[in-house]
C-alpha positions as CSV (number, residue, x, y, z in Angstrom):
1,X,-7.8,-31.6,48.1
2,X,-4.4,-31.7,49.7
3,X,-3.7,-34.9,47.8
4,X,-4.1,-33.1,44.5
5,X,-1.3,-30.6,45.2
6,X,1.9,-31.8,43.5
7,X,4.7,-32.8,45.9
8,X,7.6,-30.3,46.1
9,X,10.7,-32.0,47.6
10,X,14.3,-32.9,46.7
11,X,13.0,-35.1,43.8
12,X,11.4,-32.0,42.2
13,X,14.8,-30.4,41.7
14,X,16.4,-31.5,38.4
15,X,19.8,-30.5,36.9
16,X,20.0,-30.7,33.1
17,X,23.2,-30.9,31.2
18,X,23.8,-28.4,28.4
19,X,22.5,-30.7,25.7
20,X,19.3,-31.5,27.6
21,X,18.6,-27.9,28.4
22,X,19.0,-26.7,24.8
23,X,16.7,-29.5,23.5
24,X,14.1,-28.9,26.3
25,X,14.1,-25.1,25.9
26,X,15.3,-24.4,22.3
27,X,13.5,-21.1,22.2
28,X,15.9,-19.6,24.7
29,X,18.8,-20.3,22.2
30,X,17.4,-19.9,18.7
31,X,14.0,-18.2,19.1
32,X,11.0,-19.9,17.6
33,X,11.3,-23.3,15.9
34,X,9.0,-23.2,12.9
35,X,9.3,-25.2,9.7
36,X,11.3,-22.8,7.6
37,X,8.4,-20.9,6.1
38,X,9.4,-17.8,8.2
39,X,12.7,-16.0,7.8
40,X,13.2,-16.0,11.6
41,X,12.6,-19.8,12.0
42,X,15.1,-21.7,13.9
43,X,16.8,-23.6,11.0
44,X,18.0,-20.3,9.6
45,X,19.3,-19.3,13.0
46,X,21.3,-22.6,13.0
47,X,22.9,-21.7,9.7
48,X,23.6,-18.2,10.9
49,X,25.3,-19.4,14.1
50,X,27.8,-21.5,12.2
51,X,28.5,-18.9,9.5
52,X,28.9,-16.1,12.1
53,X,32.0,-17.9,13.3
54,X,33.4,-17.8,9.7
55,X,32.6,-14.0,9.5
56,X,34.4,-13.4,12.8
57,X,37.5,-15.0,11.3
58,X,37.2,-12.7,8.2
59,X,36.7,-9.7,10.4
60,X,40.0,-10.6,12.1
61,X,41.8,-10.7,8.8
62,X,41.8,-14.5,8.6
63,X,40.2,-16.1,5.5
64,X,38.4,-14.2,2.7
65,X,36.3,-17.1,1.4
66,X,33.4,-19.1,2.9
67,X,31.7,-22.0,1.3
68,X,28.0,-22.8,2.1
69,X,26.1,-25.6,0.7
70,X,22.5,-26.5,1.6
71,X,20.9,-29.6,0.0
72,X,18.2,-32.1,1.2
73,X,18.1,-30.5,4.6
74,X,21.8,-30.8,5.2
75,X,24.1,-27.8,5.7
76,X,27.8,-27.7,5.0
77,X,29.9,-24.7,6.0
78,X,33.7,-24.3,5.3
79,X,35.8,-21.3,6.1
80,X,39.5,-20.7,5.5
81,X,40.4,-18.9,8.8
82,X,42.8,-20.1,11.4
83,X,40.9,-23.3,12.3
84,X,39.8,-24.3,15.9
85,X,42.9,-25.1,18.0
86,X,43.0,-28.9,17.6
87,X,43.0,-29.8,21.2
88,X,39.8,-27.9,21.8
89,X,37.7,-29.0,18.8
90,X,35.3,-31.2,20.9
91,X,35.1,-28.7,23.7
92,X,34.2,-25.7,21.5
93,X,31.1,-27.4,20.1
94,X,30.0,-29.3,23.2
95,X,30.8,-27.4,26.3
96,X,28.8,-24.3,27.2
97,X,30.8,-21.2,28.0
98,X,33.8,-22.5,26.1
99,X,35.2,-20.4,23.3
100,X,37.6,-17.7,22.3
101,X,35.0,-14.9,22.3
102,X,35.7,-14.2,25.9
103,X,39.1,-13.1,25.0
104,X,38.6,-9.6,23.4
105,X,42.1,-9.7,22.0
106,X,41.4,-12.8,20.0
107,X,38.0,-11.6,18.7
108,X,37.4,-7.9,18.4
109,X,33.8,-6.7,17.8
110,X,32.4,-10.1,17.1
111,X,28.7,-10.9,17.2
112,X,29.0,-14.1,19.2
113,X,29.9,-13.5,22.8
114,X,28.3,-16.2,24.9
115,X,29.9,-19.4,23.7
116,X,26.5,-20.9,22.9
117,X,25.9,-20.8,19.1
118,X,27.6,-24.0,17.7
119,X,26.6,-25.9,20.9
120,X,22.9,-25.1,20.1
121,X,23.4,-26.3,16.5
122,X,25.1,-29.5,17.7
123,X,22.4,-30.3,20.3
124,X,19.6,-29.6,17.8
125,X,21.0,-31.7,14.9
126,X,20.6,-35.4,14.2
127,X,24.1,-35.4,12.7
128,X,26.8,-32.9,13.4
129,X,30.4,-33.1,12.3
130,X,33.2,-30.6,12.9
131,X,36.7,-30.7,11.4
132,X,39.5,-28.3,12.0
133,X,42.5,-27.9,9.7
134,X,45.5,-26.2,11.2
135,X,49.1,-26.0,10.0
136,X,49.1,-29.4,8.2
137,X,47.2,-31.3,10.9
138,X,43.5,-32.0,11.3
139,X,41.0,-33.1,14.0
140,X,37.4,-34.2,13.6
141,X,34.5,-35.3,15.8
142,X,30.9,-36.4,15.1
143,X,27.9,-36.0,17.3
144,X,24.2,-36.9,17.3
145,X,21.8,-34.6,19.1
146,X,24.8,-33.3,21.1
147,X,26.1,-36.7,22.1
148,X,29.7,-37.4,20.9
149,X,29.5,-40.5,18.7
150,X,33.0,-40.6,17.2
151,X,36.2,-38.7,17.9
152,X,38.9,-39.0,15.3
153,X,42.6,-38.9,16.2
154,X,44.7,-36.0,14.9
155,X,46.2,-36.8,11.5
156,X,48.2,-35.0,8.8
157,X,46.4,-33.1,6.1
158,X,47.0,-31.2,2.9
159,X,43.9,-29.1,3.5
160,X,44.2,-25.3,3.9
161,X,43.7,-23.9,7.4
162,X,40.1,-23.4,8.5
163,X,37.0,-25.2,9.9
164,X,34.4,-27.4,8.3
165,X,31.0,-28.0,9.9
166,X,28.3,-30.3,8.5
167,X,24.9,-30.7,10.2
168,X,21.4,-31.8,9.6
169,X,18.6,-30.2,11.8
170,X,16.7,-32.6,14.0
171,X,13.3,-33.2,12.3
172,X,11.8,-34.3,15.6
173,X,12.3,-30.7,16.8
174,X,11.9,-28.8,13.4
175,X,8.9,-30.8,12.2
176,X,8.4,-30.9,8.4
177,X,11.2,-28.3,7.9
178,X,12.4,-27.1,4.6
179,X,14.9,-24.4,3.6
180,X,13.6,-21.6,1.4
181,X,16.4,-20.7,-1.0
182,X,15.5,-17.0,-1.1
183,X,15.9,-16.6,2.6
184,X,19.3,-18.2,2.6
185,X,20.4,-16.1,-0.4
186,X,19.3,-13.0,1.5
187,X,21.3,-14.0,4.5
188,X,24.4,-14.6,2.3
189,X,24.0,-11.2,0.6
190,X,23.8,-9.5,4.0
191,X,27.0,-11.1,5.1
192,X,28.7,-9.8,1.9
193,X,27.3,-6.3,2.1
194,X,28.6,-6.0,5.7
195,X,32.0,-7.5,4.9
196,X,33.2,-5.9,1.7
197,X,35.7,-8.2,0.0
198,X,34.4,-11.4,1.5
199,X,33.5,-14.1,-1.0
200,X,30.8,-16.6,-0.2
201,X,30.3,-19.6,-2.5
202,X,26.7,-20.6,-1.9
203,X,25.2,-23.6,-3.8
204,X,27.4,-23.1,-6.8
205,X,27.2,-19.3,-7.0
206,X,29.7,-16.7,-5.9
207,X,28.5,-13.7,-3.8
208,X,30.7,-10.7,-3.1
209,X,30.2,-7.0,-2.5
210,X,32.8,-4.2,-3.0
211,X,30.7,-1.3,-1.8
212,X,29.0,-2.5,1.3
213,X,25.7,-0.9,2.2
214,X,25.7,1.0,-1.1
215,X,25.4,-2.4,-2.8
216,X,22.7,-3.4,-0.3
217,X,20.4,-0.5,-1.1
218,X,21.1,-0.9,-4.8
219,X,19.8,-4.5,-4.5
220,X,16.8,-3.5,-2.3
221,X,15.6,-0.6,-4.5
222,X,14.5,0.0,-8.1
223,X,16.7,2.7,-9.7
224,X,13.7,4.1,-11.6
225,X,11.9,4.6,-8.3
226,X,14.7,6.6,-6.5
227,X,14.1,10.3,-5.8
228,X,17.9,10.9,-5.7
229,X,21.1,8.8,-5.8
230,X,21.9,6.8,-2.8
231,X,23.9,8.7,-0.1
232,X,26.7,6.4,1.2
233,X,28.7,7.5,4.3
234,X,31.4,5.6,6.2
235,X,33.2,6.3,9.4
236,X,35.1,4.4,12.1
237,X,32.8,1.6,13.3
238,X,29.8,3.0,11.4
239,X,28.4,3.0,7.9
240,X,25.1,4.3,6.5
241,X,23.3,4.4,3.2
242,X,20.2,6.6,2.6
243,X,17.7,7.3,-0.2
244,X,14.0,8.0,-0.7
245,X,11.7,6.2,-3.1
246,X,8.2,6.7,-4.5
247,X,6.7,4.0,-2.3
248,X,4.9,4.4,1.0
249,X,6.5,3.2,4.2
250,X,9.8,3.3,6.0
251,X,12.4,0.7,5.1
252,X,15.4,0.6,7.4
253,X,17.9,-2.2,7.6
254,X,20.1,-2.2,10.7
255,X,23.1,-4.3,11.7
256,X,25.5,-4.7,14.7
257,X,28.8,-6.5,14.2
258,X,27.4,-8.1,11.0
259,X,24.3,-9.3,12.7
260,X,21.0,-8.3,11.0
261,X,18.9,-6.8,13.9
262,X,15.5,-7.4,12.3
263,X,13.8,-5.9,15.4
264,X,16.0,-2.9,15.4
265,X,17.1,-1.6,18.8
266,X,19.2,1.3,20.1
267,X,21.2,1.9,16.9
268,X,18.2,2.0,14.6
269,X,16.3,4.3,16.9
270,X,19.3,6.5,17.2
271,X,19.6,6.7,13.4
272,X,15.9,7.6,12.9
273,X,16.2,10.4,15.5
274,X,19.5,11.7,14.3
275,X,18.4,11.7,10.6
276,X,15.4,13.9,11.5
277,X,17.5,16.2,13.6
278,X,20.2,16.6,10.9
279,X,17.6,17.3,8.2
280,X,15.8,19.9,10.3
281,X,19.1,21.7,11.0
282,X,20.3,21.6,7.4
283,X,17.1,23.0,5.9
284,X,16.5,25.2,9.0
285,X,12.9,24.1,9.1
286,X,11.0,22.1,11.7
287,X,9.6,19.4,9.4
288,X,7.4,16.8,10.9
289,X,9.5,13.6,11.6
290,X,7.0,11.4,9.7
291,X,7.4,13.6,6.6
292,X,11.2,13.3,6.7
293,X,11.2,9.6,7.1
294,X,8.2,8.8,4.7
295,X,9.4,6.6,1.8
296,X,13.0,6.4,3.2
297,X,15.1,3.4,2.4
298,X,18.2,3.2,4.5
299,X,20.7,1.0,6.1
300,X,23.0,1.4,9.2
301,X,25.8,-0.8,10.4
302,X,27.8,-0.3,13.6
303,X,30.6,-2.3,15.1
304,X,31.0,-2.3,18.9
305,X,32.8,-4.3,21.6
306,X,30.6,-6.2,24.0
307,X,27.2,-5.5,22.3
308,X,24.2,-6.2,24.6
309,X,21.3,-7.8,22.8
310,X,17.9,-8.4,24.2
311,X,18.0,-12.2,23.5
312,X,20.3,-14.9,22.4
313,X,19.0,-14.7,18.8
314,X,20.4,-11.1,18.7
315,X,17.6,-9.6,16.7
316,X,17.4,-6.4,18.8
317,X,20.2,-4.3,20.3
318,X,19.6,-3.5,23.9
319,X,19.1,-0.1,25.4
320,X,22.4,-0.2,27.4
321,X,25.3,2.0,26.4
322,X,27.6,0.0,24.3
323,X,30.7,2.3,24.2
324,X,32.6,1.7,27.4
325,X,33.9,5.0,28.7
326,X,32.6,6.8,25.6
327,X,29.4,8.3,24.2
328,X,26.0,6.6,24.1
329,X,24.9,4.9,20.9
330,X,22.5,7.8,20.4
331,X,25.3,10.4,20.7
332,X,27.6,8.4,18.6
333,X,25.2,8.1,15.7
334,X,24.0,11.7,16.1
335,X,27.5,13.1,15.9
336,X,28.4,11.0,12.8
337,X,25.2,12.0,10.9
338,X,25.3,15.6,12.1
339,X,28.8,16.0,10.6
340,X,28.9,13.6,7.6
341,X,25.4,13.9,6.2
342,X,25.4,17.7,6.7
343,X,28.7,17.9,4.8
344,X,27.4,15.7,2.0
345,X,24.3,17.8,1.5
346,X,26.2,21.0,1.4
347,X,28.5,19.5,-1.3
348,X,25.7,18.0,-3.3
349,X,23.1,20.7,-3.9
350,X,21.1,18.7,-6.5
351,X,20.6,15.8,-4.0
352,X,19.7,18.2,-1.2
353,X,17.1,19.8,-3.4
354,X,15.6,16.4,-4.5
355,X,15.5,15.3,-0.8
356,X,13.7,18.5,0.1
357,X,11.1,18.0,-2.6
358,X,10.4,14.5,-1.4
359,X,9.9,15.7,2.2
360,X,7.6,18.5,1.1
361,X,5.5,16.1,-1.0
362,X,5.1,13.9,2.0
363,X,4.1,17.0,4.0
364,X,1.4,18.0,1.5
365,X,0.0,14.4,1.4
366,X,-0.1,14.3,5.2
367,X,-1.9,17.6,5.5
368,X,-4.4,16.6,2.9
369,X,-5.2,13.5,5.1
370,X,-5.3,15.3,8.4
371,X,-9.1,15.8,8.5
372,X,-10.0,12.5,7.2
373,X,-7.6,10.7,9.5
374,X,-9.3,12.3,12.5
375,X,-12.7,11.2,11.3
376,X,-11.4,7.7,10.5
377,X,-9.9,7.3,13.9
378,X,-13.2,8.3,15.5
379,X,-15.0,5.8,13.3
380,X,-12.6,3.1,14.3
381,X,-13.4,3.8,18.0
382,X,-17.1,3.8,17.4
383,X,-16.9,0.5,15.5
384,X,-15.8,-1.2,18.7
385,X,-13.0,-2.9,16.8
386,X,-11.8,-5.2,19.5
387,X,-15.3,-6.7,19.9
388,X,-16.8,-6.9,16.4
389,X,-13.9,-7.2,14.0
390,X,-10.9,-8.4,16.0
391,X,-10.6,-11.4,18.3
392,X,-7.3,-10.4,19.8
393,X,-4.5,-12.5,21.4
394,X,-2.7,-11.8,24.7
395,X,0.9,-11.4,23.4
396,X,2.0,-8.9,20.8
397,X,5.2,-8.2,18.9
398,X,6.2,-4.7,19.9
399,X,5.6,-4.6,23.6
400,X,8.0,-4.6,26.4
401,X,8.5,-8.2,27.7
402,X,8.3,-8.8,31.4
403,X,11.5,-9.3,33.3
404,X,10.4,-12.8,34.3
405,X,10.7,-15.5,31.6
406,X,11.9,-12.8,29.2
407,X,13.4,-15.2,26.6
408,X,10.3,-17.4,26.5
409,X,8.1,-14.3,26.2
410,X,10.2,-13.0,23.3
411,X,9.9,-16.4,21.5
412,X,6.1,-16.1,21.8
413,X,6.2,-12.6,20.4
414,X,7.8,-14.0,17.3
415,X,4.9,-16.5,17.1
416,X,2.3,-13.7,17.4
417,X,-0.1,-14.1,14.4
418,X,-3.2,-12.5,13.1
419,X,-5.4,-14.4,10.6
420,X,-7.3,-12.2,8.1
421,X,-10.4,-14.1,7.2
422,X,-13.5,-13.6,5.0
423,X,-16.9,-13.9,6.5
424,X,-18.2,-15.1,9.9
425,X,-18.0,-18.9,9.3
426,X,-14.3,-18.9,8.6
427,X,-13.5,-16.5,11.4
428,X,-15.7,-18.5,13.7
429,X,-13.8,-21.8,13.0
430,X,-10.4,-20.1,13.5
431,X,-11.5,-18.3,16.6
432,X,-12.6,-21.5,18.3
433,X,-9.4,-23.3,17.2
434,X,-6.7,-20.7,17.8
435,X,-4.2,-20.2,20.6
436,X,-5.7,-17.3,22.6
437,X,-2.1,-16.5,23.7
438,X,-0.5,-15.9,20.4
439,X,-3.2,-16.0,17.6
440,X,-5.7,-13.2,16.7
441,X,-8.4,-13.2,14.1
442,X,-9.6,-10.3,12.0
443,X,-12.8,-10.8,10.0
444,X,-13.4,-9.0,6.7
445,X,-16.8,-8.1,5.4
446,X,-17.2,-8.8,1.7
447,X,-14.6,-8.4,-1.0
448,X,-12.0,-5.6,-0.3
449,X,-11.6,-2.8,-2.7
450,X,-9.0,-3.1,-5.5
451,X,-6.7,-0.3,-4.3
452,X,-4.1,-0.4,-7.1
453,X,-3.3,3.1,-8.2
454,X,-5.2,4.8,-5.4
455,X,-3.8,7.2,-2.8
456,X,-3.6,6.5,0.9
457,X,-6.7,8.5,1.3
458,X,-8.7,5.3,0.5
459,X,-7.2,3.6,3.6
460,X,-9.1,6.0,5.8
461,X,-12.2,6.3,3.7
462,X,-12.7,2.5,3.4
463,X,-14.0,1.2,6.7
464,X,-12.5,-2.3,6.2
465,X,-9.0,-1.0,5.4
466,X,-9.2,1.6,8.2
467,X,-10.1,-1.0,10.8
468,X,-7.4,-3.4,9.5
469,X,-4.6,-0.8,9.8
470,X,-5.8,0.0,13.3
471,X,-5.9,-3.7,14.2
472,X,-2.3,-4.1,13.0
473,X,-1.3,-0.7,14.5
474,X,0.6,0.3,11.4
475,X,-0.8,3.8,10.7
476,X,2.4,5.4,11.8
477,X,4.8,2.7,10.5
478,X,6.0,-0.7,11.6
479,X,7.3,0.4,15.0
480,X,4.0,-0.5,16.6
481,X,3.2,-3.6,14.5
482,X,1.3,-5.9,16.9
483,X,1.8,-9.3,15.1
484,X,4.9,-10.8,13.6
485,X,2.9,-13.0,11.2
486,X,0.0,-11.7,9.1
487,X,-1.7,-14.7,7.6
488,X,-4.3,-14.3,4.8
489,X,-6.8,-17.1,5.3
490,X,-9.3,-17.4,2.5
491,X,-11.4,-20.2,1.0
492,X,-9.9,-22.5,-1.6
493,X,-12.1,-21.3,-4.4
494,X,-12.1,-18.6,-7.1
495,X,-13.7,-16.0,-4.8
496,X,-11.2,-16.9,-2.0
497,X,-8.2,-16.5,-4.3
498,X,-9.6,-13.1,-5.6
499,X,-9.9,-11.8,-2.0
500,X,-6.4,-13.0,-1.3
501,X,-5.1,-11.0,-4.2
502,X,-7.0,-7.9,-3.2
503,X,-5.6,-8.1,0.4
504,X,-2.1,-8.6,-1.0
505,X,-2.6,-5.5,-3.3
506,X,-3.6,-3.5,-0.3
507,X,-0.4,-4.3,1.6
508,X,1.9,-3.9,-1.5
509,X,0.3,-0.5,-2.4
510,X,0.3,1.1,1.0
511,X,2.5,-1.0,3.4
512,X,5.1,-2.6,1.2
513,X,7.6,-2.8,4.1
514,X,5.3,-5.5,5.6
515,X,6.1,-7.7,2.6
516,X,9.7,-6.8,2.5
517,X,10.0,-7.5,6.2
518,X,8.6,-11.0,5.6
519,X,5.5,-10.6,7.7
520,X,2.8,-11.6,5.1
521,X,1.8,-15.3,4.6
522,X,-0.9,-17.3,2.8
523,X,-2.5,-20.0,5.0
524,X,-2.7,-23.5,3.4
525,X,-5.5,-25.7,4.5
526,X,-6.4,-29.2,3.3
527,X,-8.6,-29.5,0.2
528,X,-9.7,-33.0,1.0
529,X,-10.3,-35.3,4.0
530,X,-10.0,-39.0,3.1
531,X,-11.0,-41.5,5.9
532,X,-12.5,-44.7,7.0
533,X,-13.4,-45.8,10.6
534,X,-9.7,-46.5,11.4
535,X,-7.7,-43.7,9.7
536,X,-8.0,-40.1,8.5
537,X,-5.8,-38.3,6.0
538,X,-5.9,-34.6,5.3
539,X,-4.7,-33.9,1.7
540,X,-3.4,-30.6,0.3
541,X,-3.2,-31.7,-3.3
542,X,-5.0,-34.1,-5.6
543,X,-1.9,-36.2,-5.7
544,X,-2.0,-36.6,-1.9
545,X,-5.8,-37.4,-2.2
546,X,-5.0,-40.2,-4.7
547,X,-2.3,-41.7,-2.4
548,X,-4.7,-41.6,0.6
549,X,-7.4,-43.4,-1.3
550,X,-4.9,-46.1,-2.4
551,X,-3.8,-46.5,1.3
552,X,-7.4,-46.7,2.7
553,X,-9.0,-48.7,-0.1
554,X,-12.3,-48.7,-1.9
555,X,-14.4,-47.8,1.1
556,X,-12.8,-44.4,1.6
557,X,-15.0,-41.5,2.5
558,X,-13.9,-38.4,0.6
559,X,-14.8,-34.8,1.6
560,X,-13.9,-31.8,-0.4
561,X,-13.4,-28.6,1.7
562,X,-14.2,-25.5,-0.4
563,X,-14.7,-23.1,2.5
564,X,-12.8,-22.7,5.7
565,X,-16.1,-22.7,7.6
566,X,-16.7,-26.3,6.4
567,X,-13.8,-27.5,8.5
568,X,-14.8,-28.1,12.1
569,X,-13.0,-26.2,14.9
570,X,-11.7,-29.4,16.3
571,X,-10.1,-30.3,12.9
572,X,-9.0,-26.7,12.2
573,X,-6.9,-26.7,15.4
574,X,-4.6,-29.2,13.6
575,X,-4.0,-26.9,10.7
576,X,-3.1,-23.7,12.6
577,X,-1.1,-25.3,15.4
578,X,2.6,-26.2,15.4
579,X,2.2,-28.0,12.1
580,X,0.7,-24.9,10.4
581,X,1.4,-24.7,6.7
582,X,1.8,-21.1,5.4
583,X,3.5,-19.8,2.3
584,X,5.4,-16.6,2.6
585,X,4.6,-13.7,0.2
586,X,8.0,-12.7,-1.1
587,X,9.1,-10.1,-3.7
588,X,11.8,-11.2,-6.1
589,X,14.9,-8.9,-6.0
590,X,14.1,-7.3,-9.4
591,X,10.3,-6.9,-8.6
592,X,9.0,-3.4,-9.2
593,X,5.8,-3.1,-7.0
594,X,3.9,-0.7,-9.2
595,X,4.7,-2.6,-12.4
596,X,3.7,-5.8,-10.7
597,X,0.4,-4.4,-9.5
598,X,-0.3,-2.8,-12.8
599,X,0.1,-6.1,-14.6
600,X,-2.0,-8.2,-12.3
601,X,-4.5,-5.7,-10.8
602,X,-4.7,-2.9,-13.5
603,X,-6.7,-2.7,-16.6
604,X,-6.8,-5.7,-18.9
605,X,-4.0,-5.8,-21.5
606,X,-3.3,-8.3,-24.3
607,X,-0.3,-9.6,-22.3
608,X,-2.4,-10.3,-19.2
609,X,-5.2,-11.9,-21.3
610,X,-2.6,-14.2,-22.8
611,X,-1.2,-15.0,-19.4
612,X,-4.7,-15.9,-18.1
613,X,-5.3,-18.1,-21.1
614,X,-2.0,-19.9,-20.6
615,X,-2.6,-20.5,-16.9
616,X,-6.3,-21.4,-17.0
617,X,-7.3,-25.0,-16.4
618,X,-10.6,-25.9,-18.0
619,X,-13.1,-28.4,-16.5
620,X,-12.0,-31.3,-18.7
621,X,-8.5,-31.0,-17.3
622,X,-9.5,-31.2,-13.7
623,X,-10.6,-34.2,-11.6
624,X,-14.4,-34.2,-11.1
625,X,-14.0,-33.8,-7.3
626,X,-12.0,-30.6,-7.7
627,X,-14.7,-28.7,-9.6
628,X,-13.6,-25.8,-11.7
629,X,-10.9,-23.6,-10.2
630,X,-8.3,-21.2,-11.4
631,X,-4.7,-22.1,-10.8
632,X,-3.1,-19.5,-8.5
633,X,-0.5,-18.3,-11.0
634,X,0.8,-15.7,-8.6
635,X,1.6,-18.0,-5.7
C-alpha cells in the first residue's frame, strides 16, 4: 500500500509564473469560465476589466469618450485618457502587482486595486495588443496567451492621448464562446448611468446618460407600472433612486465605484435596512419590512477608497468597514437616507401618500396569505421535498464560503445549477449524469398550471409551485436563492415546449426578478445522434444532421431524440457538463411583463391567432425525421 501513496518531496513543489497561474486557475481571477450564455461568464469579465481602466480615467477627469467594438469574438477598447506611461506599457499588462492603483493620489476611488485585471485578460487571450498614446508619442506591444511576441519601439504619432487594447479570448479556455449583444449593451448602459456625461461608442451606437441612476430606473421600469415617480437622491459619494411597481419581487441594483455588485454586499444590505427604518419613522408605523420592500425597484451607488470585495471578480462588497476613520457603511447609508429621503417625502406629499398605499396593499396581501402560507410550509415538510422532488447538490449560491479555498468555492457557487425537469425518466437521466457538487434536479409532476393573471395565493395552493419555491428558497425574496442558474429542461416536442412556457409564466408572474437577474435558462439538448462504428455526431439542428450524414456517408445510423429520457445517462453527461448549451431567458428593455403574458398566455385574440398561423410549420414543410413540431416562436 505504501507504494500507492504519492511521493511528497522537493520535486512536488512547483513555482508558477503569473501567466501560468492565471491560466491554470482562471476562476481565481475572473470567476467561472462559461461560454457567454450567462451574464457572469468570464468573457464579459475580460471586457469589464479593460473598460474599468477607461472608466477610472474618466473618474479622474481624463477623457470623456470610450470606444468599444466587439465583432467575431474580438474586442477593441479605446479611451482618451492620459495613456499608460510609455516606459511601463509592457509591465502594466504583464507583471502582477504593477500599476498606478496602489498610488491613491493617482487613482481616487477606483474599482481596480490589485493590479491584476489586464494581466488576466492578457494571459487568457490568444491575441492581445496594447498601445499607448501620450503627448505625441506612442508605444505598442503584442502578446499571445500572456507571452510577449512583439514589442514595438516608441514612435511619433498624431493620435490623441489614451490607450488602445485589442484582444481575443482564448477558445481553448472559453470553449465555444460567443458574446450576447444584450449583455454587453447592459454593461455599457451601467457604465453610463454611473458616470453621467461619459459617452461610450459601442458597435456603432452612442450611449450616454445625463441623470445617472434616475436614467437607470427609467430604463429598467415601465412608466405605466410605476406607483409613483422615481425618487432620485444624490450626496457626496452616494446616489440612490427608488420607486415601487405593480410587479411582485424586490429589484435592487447596487454599485461600488462603478462596479455592478451583482451579489450585493454591505452597501446593499445597508440600503435595505435603512430604507425600512426611514419609512417606519416617517409614517410613525411599524410596518413589516417585507411589506415596505415588496415591489420595490431601486438602485444605490457608493464611491469609497480601498473597497474590500469578497473576490477578485468584485461582485460582492465585503463586510469590513470601508470608511477609514469614519462611519461604517451601514451608518453612512442610514444617515443619508434618514435625512434626504425623509426630507423628500415631507416635501412631496403626493408621492408619500402613493408610497404608503403601495405598502398597505402589500400588507393586506401578506395577511391574506398568512394562514395558507403556514399550511403550505407544513405540506412542504410532509412532502419530504429533499427526497422525493429534489436531488440536491452540495454547493449553493447564498451560503458563507469556507475560509479555505474561498475563491475556488465562490467560483463553484456561480456554477450552482438546478434543472427543472418533467417526469421521472428525464429527471432520472439528469440525476445520474449530473455533477453532485454543483448540479441539482427538481422533478415536476404533470403540466404546471397556467398562472397568468392569478395572485400569489396560487403559489401556496398548488403543490408543485409551493415545493418549487421551497427548493429555490425564494419565498422571502432572492437573498436566499440557492442556485445561480435555474435551467428549464423539457422534451423537444410540443408538450415539452408547452411545459417550458408554463414554467416561464410562473417565474415572470411571481418572481420576475429571477428573470431580470439573468438566472433563468433553457437547456438545449441534441435532437439527433448520427453515427457509424467509428464516429458519433450529436446534432442540435436539421442542418447539423445533414452535415453529419454527409460526413459519415450512406451507412449512417440516425436516432431522433424526442424525450430527454431517451438519452442515456452516459450520453447526457456530455450535454450538461462544461460544454452545456443553455439559452438565457431575457426580457427586452421595452418588455412589459403583464402585456407579454397576456399576449402569449391569456385568452385567444385575433392577433395571437394570426401570430400562431404565421409561425406554424405544417408537416409538408418539415423533414420526415423531425415529425410535426411547433416552432418555438418565443425563444
